[in-house]
KOLLUM-158602 format. One record per atom (N, C-alpha, C, O, CB): x, y, z. Coordinates in steps of 0.2 Angstrom, whole numbers, plus 5000, padded with zeros to 4 digits. Glycine has a CB too. Layout:
// KOLLUM-158602
XYZ...
END
This chain:
// KOLLUM-158602
521751164948521551094956520951084957520551124959521751124966520850984954520150964954519950984962520250994967520050874951519250974961518850964967518750904968518850864964518350994967518450894975518450824979517650784972517550724970518050844991517350854972516750794966517050774960516950714958516050824962517550814958517950784950518350724952518450684948518650844947518550714959518950654960518650604962518950544963519550654963518050614964517550554967517250534961516950484961516950574972517350564955516650544948517350504945517250444943516150634941518150524944518450494941518750404947519050364946518950544937518450424952518650364956518050324955518150264955518750374964517750344954516950314952517050284947516850224947516250374951517350294942517150284933517750234931517750194927517150374926518350234936518750184937518650134940518950074940519150184939518250164945518150064948517550044946517549974945517850054958517150074943516750004935517249994933517549934934516250034927517650034929518149994925518549934927518549894923518550034921518749924931518849884937518649794936518849744935518349914943518149834939517549764941517449764934517949744931516849764947517149784931516749774925517149744920516949704916516449824923517749764918518149764911518349704911518749704915518849804911518149634907518449564907517549554903517049584903518649524917517849484899517249444895516949404900517249364904517449404889516149424899516149374904515449314899515149324894515849414913515349274901515049224901514349204903514349204909515449194902513949204900512949174904513149114903513349094909512149194900513049084900512649004897512848974902512248954904513048944889513248964908512948934915512648984921512748984927513548894919512449024917512249054924511549084919511549144919512949114929511049044916510649084915510049064919509549074916510549094908510049044924509549044929509449114932509449084938509748994935509349154933509649204932508749214934508449224939510349234925508549214928508049234924507949204919508449184916507949294922507249184916507049154912507249164906507449214904506449154912507349084902507749094896507449094890507749054886508049064896506949124889506449144883506449204879506049214875505749144886507149244879507149314877507049294868506949334864507949354879507149234867507049234860506549254857506549274851507049184857505749244861505049234858504949334858505249384857504449184865504149314858504249404855503749394862503249354864504049444844503849454865503349444873502649464869502449464863503549514881502349464874501549484871501549584876501949624877500649404877500849574877501049664882501049644888501449684891500449734882500849604891500749574897501549574898501549584904500249504898501949564897502749534901503149614902503249664900503449474894503149584908503549664913504349684908504949654907503949624925504249734906504449774905505549734901505849724896504249814911505549754909506349744912506349674910506849664908506549754920505749614912506049574909506349554902506649504900505749534911506349594898506749594892507149584891507349574885506749624889507649604896508249634895508649574898508749544903508349704900508849564894509449494895510049524899510649514897509849454887509849554905510349594909511049524910511649544910509949624917510949454911511449404913511649394907511949344907511249354916511549424902511949404897512449454894512749454889511549374891512449534900512849594897513449564899513649544904512749664899514049594890514849594892514749694892514349734890515649554884515249674896515749764896516249774890516749744889516249774903516049804887516349814880516649894881516649924876515849804872516849954886516650004887517250034880517850014878516750014895516850094876517150144870517450184873517150224877516650174863518150184871518550264874518150344870518150394873519450274870517950324866517750384864516950394865516650434861517950394856516650354869515850344872515850364876516450354878515350294872515250414881515250434884514550464886514050484882515650454884514350464896513750464895513850534901514350534905513150394897513450574902513650644908512750644908512350634903514150754904512650644915512050654918512050704924512450714928511750594921511450734923511550814930510950824929510650804925512050894930510750864934511250894939511450844943511350784941510950964943511950844949512450794952512150794958512250744961513150804952511750844961511350824967510550834966510350874962511550854973510250794970509550824968509150824974509450804979509250774962508350844974508150854981508350904985508050904991508150824983508950944983508950984988508451044992508651084996509451014986507651044989507251064995506951024998506451045001506851094995507050954997506550915001506250844995506050784996505950975004506150894988505950844983506050774982506650774983506150864979505850744982505650674985505550614976505350554975504750694991505650674971505650664963505850724959505550774959504950654960506450714956506650764953506950724943507050664941507350814959506950784940507150764933507950774934508250804938506850824927508250744928508950714927509050724920508850684916508950644930509450774917509550754908510250714908510750724912509750844901510150674902510550634903510750624894510450604889510250574907511550674894511850654887512250614885512750604888512050694885512150584878512650534876513150564870513050624867512250474875513550534869513950504864514150454861514450414864514050524865514250434855514450364857514550354846514050344842513550294862515150354844515150354838515150304833515450304827515450394837514950254838514650194831513950174835513950134840515250114829513450214832512750224835512350154831512750114827512350314832511550124834511150094832510650114834510750154839511250044832510050084831509350124835509050054841508650054845508650144828509650004840509449964847509749984851509649954857509549914847510350034851510550074859510050094863509450114862510750134858510550084870509650094877510350124883510950114883508949964882509950154885510050184893509950164896509350174897509950214895510250114904509750104907510150144914510650174914509550034908509350144919509550194925509750134932509350104934508750254927510450124934510450074937510450114947510550174948511050014934510350044952510250114958510150044963509750004964509550184957510850064966511350074968511750074960511550034955511650014975512150134960512650174956513350114954513550104949512950254960513450094960513850034957513849964957513949924962514350034958513649954949513049894949513449854944513449844938512149924944513849814949514249764948514049694949513449684951514849774951514749664948514449564951514449574958514049534959514849494949514749584962514749584970514049554973514049524978514849644973513749574971513149554976512649494969512049494968512549654980513049464965512549424961512349344965512849314967513049414952511949334965511649264968511149184962510749174958511049304974511549154964511349074958510849054962510949034967511949004957510149054959509549004961509748944963509448914968509048994955510248924959510448854958510848834965510848774967510848854951511148894968511548864973512448864971512948894973511348784974512248834968513048804963513248854961512848904960513048754955514348854962514648904962514548894954514548834952515248904965514548944949514548974942514849044940514649094942513948984940515649044936515649114932515149124934514649084934515649124924515049204937514549264939514649304934515249314931514549304947514049324931513849394925514349444928514749444932512849444924514249484924514749544926514049594927514249644930515449584917513549604926512949634930512349594933511949574929512849664925512149594941511849534944511049574943510549534942512149514954511049634942510349674943510049704937510349744933510349734947509449694938508949754932509149804931509649804935508249774933509149864928509049904928508249934930507749914927509349924924508249994934507650024938507050054932506450054933508050104943507150064926506950084920507550094913508150084913506550154921507150104910507650094902507450154896506950164897507450014898507650184892507450214886507950194881508550174882507450284888507550194876508150174869508250254867507950304867507750114861509050234865509650304864509050364860509050424860510550264858508750334856508350364849507650414853507350454850508150284842507450384860506850394862506650464858506250474854506950394870507150524860506850594860507350614855507550664855506850634867507550584851508250614847508050574840508150514842509150594851507750574833507750534830508250524825508250484820507250534829508950584827509450584822510150554824510650554821509550654819510050524829510350484836511050444833511650434835509750414840510350394826510950334823511250384819511850354818510550254817511350444816511750464811512250524816512750544813511450494804512050544822512550594821512850564829513350574832512150694821512450524830512750474839512750524843513250504846513650434839512650564845512150624849511350624854510950664852512050664845511450584859510650634862510550634870510950604874509750604860510050674869509850684876509350674882508950724883509850714877509350644884508550594886508650624893509150654894508450474887508050634896507550654902507350584906507050544903506850684899507550584911507350544918506950574921506850634920508050534923506550544927506050564929506350524935506050474934505450564925506950524942506950494948506650494953506750554955507350484949506250454956506150474964506650454968507150434965505550444968506750454973507150464979507050404981506550394984507050514984507650334981507650244983508050224985508250174983507650194978508350254990508850254996509650244993510050214996508650185002509650274987510450244984510650304978510350334973510350154979510950304979511150334971511050304964510750254963511950334970511350344961511050324951511650324946512150364947510350394946511450274942512150294937511750274932511250234933513050244938511850294924511550294918512050254914512650284914511350364915511950194910512350154906512250154900511650164898512250104907512650154895512350144889512450114884512850134880512350174888512050054882511949974880512149974872511850024869511049944883512449954868512449924861512249844862512449814866513149944857511949834858511649764856510849764860510649714863512249684859510749804859509749774860509949734867510449714870509349694850509049754869509049714875509149674875509149664882508749714877509349604871509449534872510049564871510049624872509149474867510749534869511349564868511849614870512349634867511249564865511649634877511949694880512749694883513049654887511349724887512949754880513649774880513549864883513149914882514149754870514049844886514049914892514749954886515349944885514449884903514349984885514850064881515250114884515850134882514550114877514850134889514950194893514550204899513950184899514750254889514650234906514350224909514550314912515050354911514450144913513850314917513950404920514050424927513950384932513150454920514350484928514750514934513750474938513250474936515150644933513950464943513550434950513150514951513450574950514150404959512550514952511950534952511750554959512250524963511550494950511350584964511250544970510650624974510650684972512150524975510150594977509550634981510250664987510750644989508750574985509950714988510250764995510350705002510850685005509350834998509650695002509550635008509250555006508750525008508950675012509750525002509350464998508950415005508650365004510250404992509050435010508650395017508150415020507850385025509050385024507950465016507250515018506550505019506250505013507250565013506250495024505650455024505150485017504950545017505250475033504850435012504450445006503750395005503750335007504850444999503250455003502650395001502450365005502550315007502850344999501950395007501550415014500850365010500550375005501450515016500750305014500050275011499750275017500050245022500150195007498950305020498650285023497950225022497650235017498550345025497850185027497450155029497150155034497350185039497750115028496450105036496150085039496350055045496549995043495850065036496450065051496550015056496149975056495749955052496750035062496049945062495749865064494949915068494449895068496549785072495049955070494650015075494250075068494650085063495550075083493650095068493150125063493750195065493750235060492150125066494050215072494350275075495150285075495550305079494050275083495250265068495850215070496450235059496350215053495450085073496750265061497050265052497850245053498150275057497050355047498150205049498650195050499250235044499050235038498550115050499750255045500050275039500750255039501250265043500050335038500850215033501550165032501850225026501550265022501450075028502450215028503250235021503850215021504050165024503450305021504250255019504750175017505250255018505150315017504650105007505750225021506450245022507050205020506950155018506550255029507750255021508450215024508650225028509250235029508850225021508150235035508350225041508150175044507550155042508150275044508550125049508250065052508350095059508550155060508649985050508050035064508050065070508750085074508850125079507650025073509350055071509750065075510350145073510950165074510149985074509750165068509950225066509550295069509850335074509750225058508850305067508550315070507750315071507550285066508750355069507450335075506850315079506050345075505850405076507050345087505750305072505250325066504750335069504550285072505150275061504250395069503750435072503050465069503150495064504050475073502550475070502150505066502050565071501950545076501450455063501950655071501950685070500850715069500650705063502550685066500550735073500050745071499650745075499550705079499950715067499050815073498550825077498250885073498550915069498850845084497350905074497050935074497451035072497951065075496850915080497151045068497451135066497351175070496851205070497151165060497851195076497651265083497851205088497751225094496651315084497951155088498051105093498551065094498751035089497551065093498951055101499451035100499450965099499050915101499751045104500150975094500150885091500250855095500550865101500550865086499950775092500150705097500850655092500950645086499150635097501350635097501650575093501450515095501350485100502350575094501550485088501450405088501850385086502150405081501050385085502150305088502650265088502650255082502050265080502650205092503150215078502950185072503350105074503650095079503350245064503250055069503249975070503549995062503350025057502249905073504349955063504649935058504949865055505349835057504949965058504649865048504749805044505249815038505549865036504149795041505349765035505749745030505849675027505649635031506249755033506049665022506149605021506949585016507249635015505349585017507249505014507649515012507549475006507049445006508149525016508049465001508149414994507849354997507249344995509149384992508049325002507849265004507049245007506849195009508349255008506749295006506149315008505749295002505149275002506149395010506149304996505849314990505749214987506249184989506349374984505249184984505249124983505449094977505449034976504749114984505649154972506149134966506249174962506149224964506049084964506349174954506949224948506249264947505749234949507449174939506149314944506749364944507049384950507549414950506549404940506249384959506349454962506849394968507049414974505349504965507049344966507649324970508449314967508949294970507549274973508349344960508949354957509149444956509249484960508849304949508949444946508949524946508549574946508549634946509149534941508049514947507649564950507549624956507249684957507249534951508149574961507949604966508449664966508949674963507849564971507949704973508449784974508149784983507849734984508049884966508349804986508649804994507749874996507749934995510049854995507249824999506649864998506849935002506449985000505949825001507349945008507349995016506949955018507049895019507150085016506349995021506350005030505550025028505450055023507050095036505150005030504250005029504250035035504549985038503549925026504050075039503750115043502950095046502750075040503750185040502650075049502050085050501750115056502050095061501750025049501350165057501150195063500350205065499950225061501550265062500050195070499550195070499350275075499550295081499350135072498850315071498550345075497850315079497550265077498450405071497650345083497050315087496650375089496750425087497350275095496050355091495550375093495350455093495350505097495550355100495150455087495150515082494450525079494050485075495650495077494350605082493650605082493350625074493450675071493350665088492950565072492450585067492450625064492350675067491950585067492550625055492450685051492850725051492750765047492150725052493450725055493850785056494850805052495250765051493950785064494750865051495450835047496050855054496050885059495650895038496550815049497150795053497750845050497650865044497250705053498250845052498650855048499450795052499550785058498750955046499850765046500350755051500750775049500650815044500550695053501550745050502050725044502450695049502350705055502550785039502850635045503250605046503750635047503950685044503350565044504250575055504750605057505450555059505250505061504550635062506150565058506550505061507050525064507650545062506750465056506750525072507250545075508150515077508250465080506850555080508450545075509150545074509450515081508950495084509350625073509950505084510250495090510650545094510750555100510550435090510850585088511150655093510550715093510750765095511950695090509850695091509250735095508950745087508350735087509550815102509150765083508950815078508350765074508350705074509650845073507950805071507450745067507550755060507750805058506550745069507350715056507250695047506450725048506150685051507250595044506150775045505550785042505350765035505650755030505450865042504850755036504250745027504050805027504050845032503450695027503950805022503350865023502550865027502450815031503250895017502250905026501750895029501050895026500850945023501950935034500650825028500150805022499450815027499550825033500250715018498750805025498550795028497950735027497950705021498450855030497350735032496850695030496150695032496150745036497050645032495450675032494750665036494850615036494850575032494150685034494850615045494550535047493850485045493450515042494450555055493750445045493250405043492650415048492850405054493550335042491850435047491250435050491150405055491750375056490750415048490850385060490650355063490250285059489750305056490250395067490350205058490150165056489250175059489150185065490550105059488850185053488050215053487950245054487450255058487650205054488450315051487950395052488050415045488450395041488350475058487450455044487050445038487250535036487050585038486150415040487750515031488250565029488250555022487950505019489050555033488650625018488750595011489350565010489850605010488750645006489350505008489850465009490050445001489550434997489550395013490650434999491050434991491450364990491650344996491750504991491450324987492050274988492250254979491950244974491750194993492750254981493250224976493450154973493950134976493750254977493150124968493250044966493750044959493750084956492450014963494150014957494449984955494949944954495249924960494450014953495249904948495849834951496449854943496349864937495249724951496949844946497349814940497749874939497749884933496949784934497849904941497949994937498849974936498950004931497650084944499449944938500049964937500250014939499950054944500049964932501050024935501250084935501650124931502150094932501350094940501750164928501850154924502650254924502550294928501050124920503050274920503450304921503250374916503150384910503950264919503250414921503050484919503650534912503450584908503150514927504450474912504650504907504650474901505150484899505350524907504250424897504150374894504550314895504550274890504150394889504850294899505350254900504950164898504350154898505550274908505350124898505150074902504550034893504549974892504550104911504250064889504050064886503350044889503049994886504350044881503150074893502450064897502050074893501550054894502250094903502150114885501350114882501050054881500550044878501250164875501450004882501249944878501049904886500649854886501849904872501349924891501249854897500549894901499949874899502149844905500749934904500149974908499950024906500050074909500249994915499450034899499350104895499250154897499450204896498950094891498550124902498150164906498350174912497850194915497550124906498650184915498950194923498950224925498950224931499450184925499250314920499250364922498550384921498350414925499750384920498250384916497550394917497350394922497350454926497150364914497050344925496850324930497250364935496850414936496950244931497650384937497850414942497850484939497750514944498550394946497950514936497750564935497150604937496950644941497850574929496850554933495850564934495850574944495750634946495150454932496050534947495850544952495950574957495550584962495950514954496850604954497050654955496750724956496850764960497250644952496350734949495950804947495450814952495150864952495750814939495050744956494550754958494750714964494550654964494050744953495150744971495450734973494850754981494750714986496050764971494550824980494150834982493450784984493250774990494150874980493150764978492750704978492350664979491750644978492750684977492950644983492950554985493450554992493950584994493450504977493050504995493250495002493750415003494250415007492350485007493750375000494050325003494050294995493650304990493750295010494950214993494850224989494950134990495150114995495150274984494750094986495050014985495350004979495050034974494449974985495749984978496249974974496449894973497049874974496750024977495949854972495649764973496049734969495849694964494649744971496649734969497349684967497649704962497449744958497249614966498249674960498749704954499049764953498949804948498449694948499349774960499449864961500049864955499949874949499949904971500749864958500949884952501549854945501949874941501049944954500949774947501349724940502249724941502749724937501049754930502349734948503249754947503549634946504149614946503949824959503049594945503249544945503949504944504149464940502949534943504249534950504849484954505349574954505649584958505249394947505249624950505549664949505549714956505149754957505349684943506149714960505849754968505849794966505349824968506149764974506249854961506249924961505549954959505350014961506649934956505149914955504349964954503949964959503650024959503749934949503849934964503649934971503750004973503250034975504049894976504450034972504450104973504350154969504150214971504950124974504250124960503950184958503250184960503050244962504050174951502550124961502250114961501850164969501250184969502250064959502250164973501950214981502350304978502450344982502550164990502350304973502750344970502250394970502150444973503050334965501850344963501150364957500850384963500750444963500750294952500650334968500050344971500050384974499550414976499850304975500550414975500650444983500250504983499750504987501650474985500150564980499650614979498950594983498550624986499450624972498750524982498250494982498150454987497550454990498050464976498650414991498850384996499050425000498950385005499350344995499250465002499550505008498850555010498850595014500450565006498450545006497950585009497050555010496650585013498150655005496850485004496450465006496650405010497150375007496050455002496450375015496150285014496250265007495850275002495250275016497150225006497050174999496950105001497250105007497750174995496950075001496349995002496649944999496549964993495650004999496949894999497149864994496949784995496749765001497949874993496949764990496949684990497349644986497549654980496349664989497349574990497949534985497749484979497449434979498349484989498149524973498249484967498549434966498849394971498549504963498449414959498949344957499849384956500449374957498649304947499449434954500349464949500649504957501149544957500149564939500449504963500849514970500649444971501049424967500649584977500249384973500549324976500549254972500949214974500149324983500349234968500249184963501149154963501649184961499849214955501249084965501849054964501848984965501248954966502349084968502448944964502048864964502448864970502948894972502248794958501948814973502348804980502548854986502948844990502948784978502148904987502148924991501548964996501549015000502448954989500948894995500448915001500048954996499648975000500748945008499948984992499448994989498948954987498948904991499449014987498448954981498048934978498248924971497748904967497648954979498548934969498748934964499348934961499748984964498548944963499648894954500348874955500648924948501148914945500448784954500348984948500548984942501249044945501149054951499849004936501749074940502249124940502249194940502649234938502749104937501249214941501149274941501749324945502049364942500649284945501749304950502049354954502849384954503149434956501949324960503049324949503749354948504049314954504549354955503849434949503949264957504449254966504249284968504249264974505249274969503949314969503649394975503349354981503349364987502949454971502949294977502549264984502049294989501649264992503049254988502249374989501749414994501649434997501149454999501549414996502649434998502949465002502849545002502649575006503449435002503249564997503149644996502649644996502549655002503449694990502049644994501249694994501049685004500949735007500249624987501249615007501149615011501349675017501049705021501249565011502249685017502549735019502349815018502349865022503049735017502249805014502249875009501849915012502049965014501949865003500949865012500449915011500149865020500049805019499849915001500049885025499449875030498849865026498749885020499249945036498549825029497849805030497849785035498149755039497749765028496849805036496649775044496549705044495949695046495949825048497049635043496749595044497349555048497949565049496449565038496849505052496849475056497949455056498449465060496149415056497949425049498849385046498549405040498049395037499049265046499249455039499349505033499649455027499549465021499949575035499849405028499849345023499149295024499149235022500749295025498649315027498349285022497649335023497249345028498249205023497749375017497549465013496649485014496249535012497749455002496349435020495649455018495749495025496049485030494949395017495149545023494849585030493949615029493549595025495349665030494049655034493649695034493849735038494249735042493049675035493149825033493249865037492449915034492049905030494049895036492649965040492050005038492150065038492550105041491549985042491550095032491650175030491050195030490750205024492050185022490450225039489950245039489350235037488950235042490050255038489250225031488450165031488850095026488550045025487350215023489450095025489750025020489850005025489950025030490350015014489949915023490149875026490549845020490349835014489549825030491349835024491649805016491949725017492249705022492449875013491849695014492249605017492749605008492549615002491149495018493349595010493949605006494149535007494449515012494449685008493949485000494449435000494949424997495249464993494249394999495049374998495749334994495649274991495549224994496249314999495849284985495549244983496349214981496449154977494849264979496849254983497449184982497549134985498049094985497949194983496949154989496949074993496249054994495849084991497349075002496248984998495448944996495048975000495248995006495248854998494348984996493949034996493248964999492848955003493849074987493648914992492848864993492548845002492748875007493248764990492148815002491748795008492148755011492348705008491148775007492148755016492548705022493248745023493548745029492848625019493348775017493948835022494048875026493648895030494248885021494548885025494548965033494349015030493949065033495348995037494649005024494349085021493649105021493249155022494449105014493449025018492349025018492049055026491649105027492048915018492449015032492349025036492149085037491649105039492549005038492749125036492849235036492549235034492049245038493349295034492149225027491849285023491149275026490849325027491849275015490949225029490149215032490349265038490149315039489749105034490949235043490849305050490649375044490149395042491849335056491149385042491149455038490449485036490249545037491549435031490149435033489549445030488949465036488649515036489349385025489049405041488449395044488549455051488049475054488449305047489149485053489349535056489049595057489149625062489649535054488749615050488649695050487749695052487349655050488949735043487749755056487049765056486949835050487249885050486849795065486249795046486149835039485649885043485449925038485849785032485249905050485049955051485550015051485350065049484749935057486149995053486850045053486950055046486850105044487650005057487150005042487749975038487249955033487449905030488149915042486849985030486349955024486849935016486749895012485650025020487349965017487549945012488249915012488749945012487550005008488149845011488449785012489049765004488749754998487749725015489549755005490249764997490649715000490849715005490749844996490649654992490949604996491549614988491249624983490349524999492249604989492749614983493049534983493049484986493349694985493349554980494049504979494249494972493849484968494049414981495049504971495449514966495149464958494949494953496349494969495149404958494849364953494149364954493949384960495149304951493749344947493049354948492749294950492649254945492749384943492649294955492149234958491249244957490649224959492349244968491349284953490549274952490349274944490249224941490049344957490249334940490149334931490849384928491149434930489249394928490849354923491049404918490949354912490749294911492049434920491249414906491049404898491949394896492149364891490549474893492249414899493049364896493049324891492749274892493449314902493349334885493549274881493649214886493349164886494149304876494149224889494649144893494249114897494249054898495349164898493749164901493349144903492649084899492549024901493249194905492349114894491849104890492449034886492048984884491649204886493049024886493248984882493248924888493348864887493949014879493248944893493148894900492648864901492648814904493248914905492048904898491648854899491248884905490648864906492048794902491648954909491248974916491149014918491149014924491248944921491249094912490949164914491449154922491049164927489749154915491649154923492349144932492649104931492849054927492049114939493049134938493549084941493149024943492549024945493949114948493448974941493248924942493148874950493548834952493648904938492548894952492348864956492148914961492148904967492848814959491948964959492049024961491349054964491349054970492349074956490549074960490049084965489849024967489649024973489549124963489748954962489748884965489848894972489248884975490348844962490348894974490148914983490148984987490048984993490648884987490249024985490049064987489249124987488949164991490649064985489149104981488549144979487849104985487349134984488349144969487849064989487249064993487449095001487149085006486948974994488149125000488449165008487949235003487449265005489749175010488249254996487849314995487349314997487149355001487949334990486849284993485849264996485649265001485149295003485549204995486149225004485949245013486049305016485549335019486349215016486449325017486749405018486549445014486849495015487549405018486149445009485849485005486549555004486449615007484949505008487149545001487649564996487449614992487049594988487949504992487549664992487049734986487549704982487249674978487149834987488349704982488749744976489449704977489849734981488849824978489549644972490349594972490749644969490449664964490349524968491349664971491749674965492449654962492849644966491849714966492449644956493249604955493549664951493249724949493249514949494349634951494749634945495049594939494749564935495149664947495549584940495549524935495849514928496249484925495049504935495349564927494949544919494849634919494549674922493949474918495349634914495449704910494949754908494949784903495749674903494449754911493749794908493349804913493349774918493249774903492949844910492249844914491549814912491149834907492149914915491349774916490449744915489949744922490149734927490349654913489549744921489149744926488349694924488049704918489049814928488049654928487549604928486949624931486949654936487749544932486649614928486049624931486049614940486549624943485649574927485449584945485349594949485349514950484849504946484949634951485649454953485749394950485949344957486349354962486249404943485449264953485749224958485549154955485049134951485349244966485949114956486049034950485849064943485349044940485448954953486249104941486349124934485849154932485849174926486549074930485349164936484449224934484449274935484549304941483849224938484449304931484249384933483649374938483249324938484049434926483649424943482949414946482749464949482549464955482849354950482949534944482749614943482449614939482449554938483249654941482049634933482149664928482349714926482549714920481749664926482349774929482549834929483349834928483749794929482349864936483549904925484449914923484749944927485349924929484549954918484350004930484450064932484250104938484450154940484350104928483750064940483550114947483150034950482649994947482850194945483450034954483349964959483049984965483450024968483949914960482449964967482049974974481649924977481449884973481450014973481649914982481249854988481649814989482249834989480749824987481449754990481749694993482549684988482749694982481049614991482849654992483549634990483549584990483649554995483949654991483449534981483349504980484049454977483949394976482749514978484349474977485249454969485749504973485649554976485049504957486149484971486849514970487049554963486949534957487249454970487149604964487449644956488349634957488649664961487349764956488549574951489049584949489549624945489449634939488949544947490149664947490449714944491049674944491349654949490449774947491349694935492049674934492249764934491849804932492249614925492849764938492949844937494049824937494349864941492349904948494349784934494749774932495049834925495649834922494549714931494649874924494949924920495449984922495350044920494549934917495949964929496350024931496850054929497150094932496550024937497050024921497650064918498249974915498649984911498250124927498049924916498249854911498149874905497849924903497749794913498249824901498349804894497649784894497549744899498849744891497149814891496349784890496149714887496349684882495949824886495749704892495549594891494949624886494649684887495049524900494749574879494349574875493649524880493549484885494749544869493249554875492549504880492349444873492449454867491449594882492049394876491849334869491349394867491149444869491549234870491049334862490649374857490149324859489649354856490849374848489949274861489149254865488949294871489249324876489249174869488449304869487949354871487649334880487149314881487349344865488149344884487749344890487249344891487049394887487849374894486649334894486149404897485949424902485549474902485549404897486349414907486549414913486949474914486949494919486949364914487349514907487649544910487349614903487249614897488549524912487249674909486949724905487349794903487149844900486449744908487849774905488349824901489249824901489649824906488049904904489449824895490049804894490549874892490249914887489949754888491149884895491549934890492349914891492849904895491350014893492249934884493149884883493749944884494049974879493349834873493849964890494250034889494350054899493950034903493550114882494850094900495050124907494350134908493850154905495650184908494650124918493850174920493850124928494150074929492750144914493650154931493250144940492750174941492450214939493450174947492550134947491550144949491650194953492150174956490850074954491350244956491150274963490450264965490050284961491350344963490350244972490150224974489650294979490050314984490750184975489050314980488950374984488350364989487850354986488750434979488350364996488050354998487450395002487550395008488350325000487050425000486650505004486450475008486550515013486050545000486050425010485850395016485950345018486450315016485350405016485450315022485150235027484950215019485150155018484250245035484450245014484050215010484250235002483850224998483250235012484750265002484950304994485650274992486150304995485150404994485750244988486450234985486550244975486250214970486650154988487050284974487150284970487850254966488450264967486950324971487650224961488150194954488350224951487950234946488050154950489250254949489650264943490050234940490550214944489950304943490050224934490750204932491050254926490850244920490850124929491350284927491750344926492350294921492750254922492150384935492250324916492850324910493750364913493750424915492350374903494150334913494850374917494950414911495150474912495650304919494850414904495150444900494850544902495150584904494950404892494050544902493550584902493350594910493250654912492950564898493350554912493050584921492250574919491850574924493250684925491950574914491350574913490850494917491150444921491250584906490350494916489850414917489650394911489350424907489050424922489750324911489750294906488950254907488550244903490350254904489050224915488650194917488550214924488950234929488750124916487650194923487650204933486850174936486350164932487650314935486750174939486050144945485850184950486150234952486250064950485450164952485450164961484850104964484450054963485050264965485150134968484550064975484350124978484650174980485049984981483650114981483250154983482750094990482350054988482750184975482850084995482550035001482450065006482650125007482949975003482150025011482250045018482349975021482349915019481650085020482449995027482749925032482549885033482949835034482749915038481849875030481049815031481349765023481449705023479749885029481549815017481649775011482249735012482249685008481749825005482849735018483249705017483149665023483649635023483649745016482749645028482449595031481949555028481749505032482249615036481749565022481149535019481549475018482149475017480749575013481149405018481249355016481349355007480949385004480649315019481849315003482149314998482249214997482349165001482849384998482249214991482449114990483249124992483649174991482249074979483449054996483649035000483949115006484549115009484148964996483649175006483849205011483249225017483049285019484149255007483049185020482549185024482749155030483049105030481949155021482649205036482949175042482349125046481849155046483149235048482449075050481849035050481049075055480949125058482148975054480749035054480249065060479849005061479948955058479649145058479249035066479048985069478248975070477849025071479548975074478148955070476948955071476848965077476248975079476348865070477348975081477348955090476949055090477149105087478548925096476549045095476449105098476749155100476549205102476149095102
END
């Protein structure tokens, strides 16, 4: 006698056939995604955009099959699981591929026409969350028609199905669909990420779940070991397809983001370990719990102690199962992630200064990214900045009119990650960590003199008490300072146009120690510099008066690497065409260590020290002097 599970599987497969068995024509629906599938994509193209999913045709083959297992994942509360997928197809080719779809019933029921006109809908209206070629792990698939693939899935609030396609990525034909599989609780709270609140003694916890407030009440239970725990409520946000500015985020890249919750843990004691777990209280009184996490609260602003900061940009996301051809897209992403994971005990806070998952309008990739960095972000404050791949879209209120965000126009980044900004749609903010004061600018909005952001940057730089917080750090995603990158060199600017022309007098006036940038995918450090002139001949040891700002490009977090110009830029002291990150270590109010580490081995390849006293910060320098009077 068949079991309920067997009946459900049969019903699912019959439903798929009923929905999809027809010939579909996509010529009238090409507005779903860009119609340039005939070109050869560069390595900076989001891999999912290579799939012409709007052209998919259903051609189920009676002798083809896809079997996935296990059927139920996360039975012990895990939010990640490996799945084996067995393929059989009597007409195999080297272009066959397997797509992972979620939700499992990936039919045309939710097709969306960007033009708003009524067209014949395509068979499949949503891109897979990941894919592999059928011969990925079995070179004899083309001769035998049999293969077994392993996929790593994360809990993404819905079930999954695997579809075998012939015809390659540009002319996909569905020849078989698997049974559905699911996590035991698809709605479970997952992927917490910490961030500073607006006060030094406040930590925020943001996470994702499938529970809206009409199903369960979100909160965080937290406290010190051995003491009665506190409970803090959480706010709940989400966004819709209508919040997206264009394709593919509004069309084939759309996937429901679930619900994003943020709780504020307040009045923390400095330098104290806290335990926390996420809860959703159902209306029957039971609670759905996450696993237990811990973090160390921030030091009091100005406190003298060992304080360690990690900074990088442009990491992207990658798949541990080898999906999506990420070896060509974000080849260093996991290298950087794993290096940071291996050294968790030796730093205190992380700044990821823009270009986070490179989802580029494929919303499922935000889940992939939050899952990838969760072992770091759930333990250390993970502060982010806005990059072009989060924000840039024409006619969307940004400074640039490129389509780098894939239609996201900042909405996922501003919702998925908390930053202590007055307005998260304007992603600039300041934050303190002990002896450090950080001014994080948003280079996707106007920073020029006279703009709202320029006024904020000056206020942020002017607000710091250098007696308590001697180390003043400026950061933005795009290079507003100096870079020897090849495309900046071709423009003749060696910077983002209009960058330092407007901001350098602020850096000089307020004696900014170091300015960090991403966007360019390599590492470079300048001399202390003002108005294109090195103002200190030293290379590795700086002391005394702060007479110029050191500019650092640290965009080698994981994306494909950027080339340097062959022009000799005399202000450039160190260049590295590799993946890496910077670590700042403040020992006290007078001593700072800067280290650039390669992601591949964690070793230091560039470094310098700054040694000085408070009077050195006060000292008069060119264009950085306070007014004086001769009156007695």
